[in-house]
C-alpha positions, 0 to 999 in steps of 0.5 A: 499500500503506497504512502500517498493520499488519494485525493491530494496526492501528498506523498513522503518527503525526504530531509535530514535529522540534525543533531545538536553537534550538527550531524546530519543523517537521512530521514523521511517525513511521512504524510499523516494518512487515515482511512476514512469513509466519505459519503456522496450526497449526489450519488447516495452512497459512501466510498473509502479512501486512505487520505491525509489529515490535511485533505480531510479538513479540505473536504470538510472546508469545501462542503463534502466529498461532492464539493471537493471533487468538483474543484480537484485537479485530475492529475493529483487524484488516484485512479479510484478517486478519478472514477468517483469524480467522473460518476459525481460529474455524470450524475450532476449533468 
């Protein structure tokens, strides 16, 4: 299972641990991923995603899954989320 947010595309970053003696060792900064179930009001069903905490806050801010998908960039979405976006767009039309 990849460590990548399905809605925003946020993934691991690399950097350094820096000690008090200024020794540097490589490390990874992993995104805070959560398994969540989001409800679509338009489709009337729920979907399971593995998303970052920041993405979950953005979904709430934009008014739920339908509002988020309407404004989401297709390049950032996972293949599963892209299918959900197309289903929502088809149901709205």
